C-alpha positions as CSV (number, residue, x, y, z in Angstrom):
1,M,31.8,-50.5,-49.3
2,D,29.4,-50.5,-46.4
3,T,31.8,-51.5,-43.5
4,A,28.9,-51.5,-41.0
5,N,27.5,-54.6,-42.6
6,P,29.5,-57.6,-41.2
7,E,28.6,-59.7,-44.2
8,L,30.6,-57.2,-46.4
9,K,33.8,-57.1,-44.3
10,M,36.9,-58.5,-45.8
11,P,38.0,-61.8,-44.3
12,R,40.9,-61.6,-41.8
13,R,44.3,-62.4,-43.3
14,K,45.7,-65.7,-42.1
15,S,48.9,-65.4,-40.3
16,F,52.1,-66.8,-41.9
17,A,52.3,-69.3,-39.1
18,A,48.7,-70.5,-39.7
19,L,49.4,-70.9,-43.4
20,Q,52.5,-72.9,-42.6
21,Q,50.6,-75.1,-40.2
22,E,48.2,-76.0,-43.0
23,Q,50.9,-76.6,-45.5
24,Q,53.1,-78.7,-43.2
25,A,50.0,-80.7,-42.2
26,A,49.5,-81.6,-45.8
27,F,53.1,-82.5,-46.2
28,F,53.1,-84.7,-43.1
29,S,49.9,-86.5,-44.1
30,R,52.3,-89.0,-45.7
31,Y,53.4,-89.9,-42.1
32,S,49.9,-90.3,-40.7
33,G,50.8,-93.4,-38.8
34,E,53.8,-91.6,-37.2
35,L,52.1,-88.5,-35.9
36,M,51.4,-87.7,-32.3
37,D,47.7,-88.1,-31.4
38,G,45.8,-85.0,-32.1
39,W,48.5,-83.4,-34.2
40,A,48.6,-83.0,-37.9
41,Y,52.2,-81.6,-38.0
42,R,54.0,-83.1,-35.0
43,L,55.7,-86.4,-35.2
44,K,56.0,-88.9,-32.4
45,P,59.3,-88.1,-30.6
46,E,60.9,-91.3,-31.6
47,K,60.1,-90.5,-35.2
48,A,61.8,-87.1,-35.2
49,E,64.1,-88.2,-38.0
50,L,61.1,-88.0,-40.4
51,N,61.3,-84.2,-39.9
52,L,64.5,-84.2,-42.0
53,N,65.2,-84.7,-45.7
54,P,65.3,-88.5,-45.9
55,S,68.2,-88.3,-48.4
56,Y,70.4,-86.7,-45.7
57,A,68.7,-87.5,-42.4
58,A,71.1,-90.3,-41.3
59,G,74.2,-88.2,-41.9
60,I,72.8,-85.1,-40.2
61,R,71.8,-87.0,-37.1
62,K,75.1,-88.7,-36.9
63,H,76.9,-85.4,-37.1
64,F,74.8,-84.0,-34.3
65,E,75.5,-87.0,-32.2
66,D,79.3,-87.0,-32.9
67,A,79.6,-83.3,-32.3
68,A,77.4,-83.4,-29.2
69,I,75.0,-80.8,-30.7
70,Q,71.7,-80.6,-28.9
71,W,68.5,-80.9,-30.8
72,H,65.9,-78.4,-29.7
73,R,62.9,-79.5,-27.6
74,H,60.6,-79.4,-30.6
75,A,62.8,-81.3,-33.0
76,N,59.7,-83.4,-33.9
77,H,57.6,-80.4,-34.8
78,A,57.1,-79.4,-38.5
79,L,57.5,-75.7,-37.7
80,S,60.8,-76.1,-35.9
81,S,63.1,-73.3,-37.1
82,Q,66.1,-75.5,-36.2
83,V,64.9,-78.3,-38.4
84,C,64.1,-75.8,-41.1
85,C,67.7,-74.4,-40.9
86,V,69.2,-77.9,-41.0
87,N,67.1,-78.9,-44.0
88,F,68.2,-75.9,-46.0
89,L,71.9,-75.8,-44.9
90,A,73.1,-79.2,-43.8
91,P,73.1,-80.8,-47.3
92,L,75.4,-77.9,-48.4
93,A,78.1,-78.8,-45.8
94,H,80.0,-80.6,-48.6
95,E,78.8,-78.5,-51.5
96,P,80.9,-75.3,-51.2
97,D,80.1,-74.0,-54.6
98,L,76.4,-74.0,-54.0
99,L,76.9,-72.7,-50.5
100,S,79.1,-69.9,-51.8
101,R,76.3,-68.8,-54.1
102,V,73.8,-68.8,-51.2
103,V,76.2,-66.6,-49.2
104,A,76.7,-64.3,-52.1
105,Q,72.9,-63.9,-52.6
106,A,72.3,-63.3,-48.9
107,L,75.1,-60.7,-48.4
108,K,75.0,-59.2,-51.9
109,I,78.6,-59.9,-52.6
110,A,80.6,-61.8,-55.2
111,P,80.6,-65.6,-54.6
112,P,83.4,-66.1,-52.0
113,A,85.7,-69.0,-51.5
114,M,84.2,-71.1,-48.7
115,L,86.4,-72.2,-45.9
116,P,85.9,-75.3,-43.7
117,V,84.3,-74.7,-40.4
118,C,85.4,-77.9,-38.8
119,G,87.0,-80.9,-40.4
120,D,85.8,-81.1,-44.0
121,R,82.4,-79.4,-43.3
122,F,81.6,-76.0,-44.7
123,V,78.6,-75.5,-42.4
124,D,78.1,-76.3,-38.8
125,F,75.3,-75.8,-36.3
126,E,74.6,-74.3,-32.9
127,W,77.9,-72.5,-32.8
128,T,79.0,-71.1,-29.5
129,G,82.5,-70.0,-30.5
130,K,85.6,-71.7,-29.3
131,E,86.0,-69.7,-26.1
132,D,83.7,-68.6,-23.4
133,Y,83.3,-65.1,-24.8
134,L,80.2,-64.2,-22.8
135,S,80.9,-65.9,-19.5
136,E,78.2,-68.5,-20.0
137,W,80.0,-71.8,-20.0
138,P,80.0,-74.2,-17.0
139,K,83.2,-73.9,-14.8
140,D,84.1,-77.5,-15.5
141,G,84.0,-77.4,-19.3
142,R,82.6,-76.0,-22.5
143,A,79.0,-75.2,-23.2
144,T,76.7,-77.8,-24.8
145,R,76.1,-76.6,-28.3
146,G,72.4,-75.7,-28.6
147,A,71.6,-75.5,-24.9
148,N,72.1,-73.0,-22.1
149,A,74.5,-70.6,-23.9
150,T,74.4,-68.2,-26.8
151,S,74.7,-70.1,-30.0
152,A,74.1,-69.3,-33.6
153,D,71.8,-71.6,-35.5
154,A,74.5,-72.1,-38.1
155,V,78.0,-70.9,-39.0
156,V,80.0,-70.5,-42.2
157,R,83.4,-69.2,-43.0
158,F,84.6,-67.7,-46.3
159,D,87.3,-65.6,-48.0
160,T,86.1,-62.7,-50.1
161,G,89.6,-62.3,-51.7
162,S,90.5,-59.5,-49.3
163,T,89.0,-60.5,-46.0
164,V,88.5,-63.8,-44.1
165,C,85.0,-63.7,-42.6
166,T,82.8,-65.8,-40.3
167,A,79.0,-65.5,-40.5
168,L,76.9,-66.5,-37.5
169,I,73.5,-67.4,-39.0
170,E,70.3,-66.8,-37.0
171,W,67.4,-68.6,-38.6
172,K,63.7,-68.0,-38.1
173,Y,60.6,-69.7,-39.6
174,T,57.2,-69.0,-38.1
175,E,58.3,-67.1,-35.0
176,C,56.7,-63.8,-33.9
177,Y,57.1,-62.0,-30.7
178,G,55.3,-59.4,-28.5
179,A,55.7,-59.9,-24.8
180,P,58.8,-59.1,-22.8
181,L,61.0,-61.9,-21.6
182,A,59.6,-63.8,-18.7
183,D,61.1,-62.6,-15.4
184,K,61.2,-64.9,-12.4
185,N,61.5,-62.0,-9.9
186,I,63.9,-64.0,-7.9
187,P,67.2,-62.4,-7.0
188,G,70.0,-63.9,-9.1
189,H,67.6,-65.3,-11.6
190,G,65.6,-64.1,-14.6
191,N,66.4,-60.5,-15.6
192,D,68.8,-60.1,-12.6
193,K,70.9,-62.9,-14.0
194,R,70.7,-61.5,-17.5
195,R,71.9,-58.1,-16.3
196,A,74.8,-59.6,-14.3
197,R,75.9,-61.7,-17.2
198,Y,75.6,-59.3,-20.2
199,A,75.2,-55.7,-19.1
200,D,78.9,-54.9,-18.9
201,K,79.5,-56.5,-22.3
202,L,76.6,-54.8,-23.9
203,L,77.5,-51.3,-22.6
204,D,81.2,-51.7,-23.0
205,P,82.5,-48.5,-24.8
206,D,84.3,-50.9,-27.2
207,G,81.3,-53.2,-27.6
208,P,79.0,-53.5,-30.6
209,I,76.1,-51.3,-29.4
210,R,76.3,-47.5,-29.8
211,A,76.9,-45.8,-26.5
212,D,75.3,-42.5,-27.6
213,L,71.7,-43.7,-27.7
214,G,71.0,-43.9,-24.0
215,L,70.0,-47.5,-24.1
216,T,70.2,-50.0,-21.2
217,I,70.2,-53.8,-21.3
218,D,66.6,-53.8,-20.1
219,D,65.6,-52.3,-23.5
220,F,66.7,-55.5,-25.1
221,F,64.7,-57.8,-22.9
222,W,62.2,-58.3,-25.8
223,E,62.6,-60.9,-28.6
224,P,63.9,-60.9,-31.2
225,F,66.2,-58.2,-29.8
226,Y,67.5,-60.2,-26.9
227,Q,68.7,-63.0,-29.2
228,L,70.1,-60.6,-31.7
229,V,72.1,-58.6,-29.2
230,R,73.6,-61.7,-27.6
231,Q,74.7,-63.0,-31.0
232,Q,76.1,-59.6,-31.9
233,M,78.1,-59.6,-28.7
234,L,79.4,-63.1,-29.5
235,A,80.3,-62.1,-33.1
236,H,82.1,-58.9,-31.8
237,R,84.2,-60.9,-29.3
238,M,85.0,-63.6,-31.8
239,E,86.2,-60.9,-34.2
240,G,88.3,-59.4,-31.5
241,A,89.9,-62.7,-30.8
242,C,90.4,-63.4,-34.6
243,E,88.8,-66.8,-34.0
244,D,90.1,-69.2,-36.8
245,G,91.8,-66.2,-38.5
246,A,88.5,-64.3,-39.1
247,E,89.1,-60.6,-39.7
248,R,85.4,-59.9,-39.8
249,V,82.6,-61.7,-37.9
250,L,79.0,-60.8,-38.8
251,V,75.5,-61.9,-37.9
252,L,73.3,-63.0,-40.8
253,H,69.6,-63.2,-40.0
254,L,67.5,-65.3,-42.4
255,S,63.7,-65.7,-42.3
256,P,60.8,-66.1,-44.8
257,R,59.6,-63.1,-46.6
258,G,56.0,-63.8,-45.7
259,N,56.6,-63.7,-42.0
260,S,56.0,-60.0,-41.6
261,D,54.9,-60.4,-38.0
262,L,58.5,-61.2,-37.1
263,H,59.6,-57.7,-38.1
264,R,57.5,-56.0,-35.4
265,V,59.5,-53.7,-33.1
266,T,58.5,-55.2,-29.7
267,S,60.7,-53.2,-27.3
268,P,59.0,-49.9,-26.5
269,A,62.3,-48.1,-26.1
270,L,63.4,-49.0,-29.6
271,R,60.3,-47.9,-31.5
272,K,61.6,-44.4,-31.9
273,F,64.3,-45.8,-34.3
274,G,61.8,-47.2,-36.8
275,D,59.1,-49.8,-37.5
276,D,61.1,-52.8,-38.7
277,A,63.0,-54.8,-36.1
278,F,66.0,-55.6,-38.2
279,T,66.4,-52.2,-39.7
280,V,66.2,-50.8,-36.2
281,F,68.7,-53.2,-34.8
282,S,71.3,-52.3,-37.5
283,K,70.9,-48.6,-36.5
284,L,72.0,-49.5,-32.9
285,L,75.3,-50.9,-34.0
286,V,78.7,-49.2,-34.0
287,R,79.4,-51.3,-37.1
288,P,76.1,-51.7,-39.0
289,D,77.9,-53.8,-41.7
290,R,78.4,-56.5,-39.1
291,F,74.6,-57.3,-39.3
292,H,72.7,-58.4,-42.3
293,A,69.0,-59.4,-42.6
294,C,67.8,-61.3,-45.7
295,N,64.8,-63.3,-46.6
296,I,65.3,-67.0,-47.2
297,E,63.8,-66.8,-50.7
298,S,66.3,-64.2,-51.9
299,A,69.2,-66.2,-50.5
300,F,68.2,-69.7,-51.7
301,L,65.7,-69.5,-54.6
302,P,68.2,-68.5,-57.3
303,V,70.5,-71.4,-56.3
304,I,67.6,-73.9,-56.0
305,D,66.3,-72.9,-59.4
306,S,69.7,-73.6,-60.9
307,V,70.0,-77.2,-59.7
308,G,69.3,-79.5,-62.6
309,R,67.4,-82.8,-62.3
310,D,70.6,-84.8,-62.8
311,S,72.6,-82.8,-60.2
312,P,73.8,-84.5,-57.0
313,S,71.9,-81.8,-55.2
314,A,68.6,-82.5,-57.0
315,D,67.1,-84.2,-53.9
316,W,68.0,-81.2,-51.8
317,A,66.3,-78.7,-54.1
318,Q,63.2,-80.9,-54.7
319,Y,62.6,-81.6,-51.0
320,L,62.8,-77.9,-50.1
321,R,60.3,-76.9,-52.8
322,E,57.9,-79.7,-51.7
323,R,58.3,-79.2,-48.0
324,Y,58.5,-75.3,-47.7
325,Q,55.9,-74.0,-50.1
326,F,56.7,-70.4,-49.3
327,L,59.6,-70.8,-51.7
328,S,57.2,-71.6,-54.6
329,E,54.8,-68.9,-53.6
330,A,57.7,-66.3,-53.9
331,A,58.8,-67.5,-57.3
């Protein structure tokens, strides 16, 4: 092929995020009167409930209100990863059998016995732990779940038959990263604050990160590594405290298979360990088995495909297939 001729060049591949914008815009066309002016995939803020599965929206929103869980700033945006996580997992809060199968697919284990997280719920969201493990909470009380403290997008508990486990779930949708964290360059703020808060915990000889690699906390000031290492520190300390009887606390990272840009190794200091962010991160851990990365399709599609039309969960499965077309594209 004559690559010097611009007419013969292959078209540039659309990014995963661009494809999802198009697909979500098509899905949201049914809400044309409720969209923000100039947007094809962002609802008016007062109509954010339309971003959720209508069969479950009222119950989900009530739970967030009752538990004082903070919606993210872009809760009215079709590409919100928090909303995506809630749409997949919240309907399973009272479906432990289906949830068990999702966990089994994600972790490649036999279906475990799911344990309640709080009350009669088998899934909860924006989990900060029950103690101030990372010295982040305000002095006058506990942290707001989903704001200003390390929190997992979701949490589940289960018994494998030999071990009681907690899984902190980090959920991504269209995110991709490249630049380092913004630094305010003001003493006591930005990276100074991050170092003061986390460096001793990150570099603790008994912490989750290997001490023989010569890493510093600054090497983690790049997403997705900054989020991952904070969640791993939270999991490590929850396990040390045996929170809710957990003998093992792990981080489970879930994201779409097609979002290859998310796997970029953004931190220059970490590139020597490999070219996939999540494979690299597992190499940095004292206990690599405490971190698992899985694509959403592998975790959910076998379960979604098994739900019959007459099942109580049929609305859940149908909505996910219609709303998140990357599932069908992977089938």
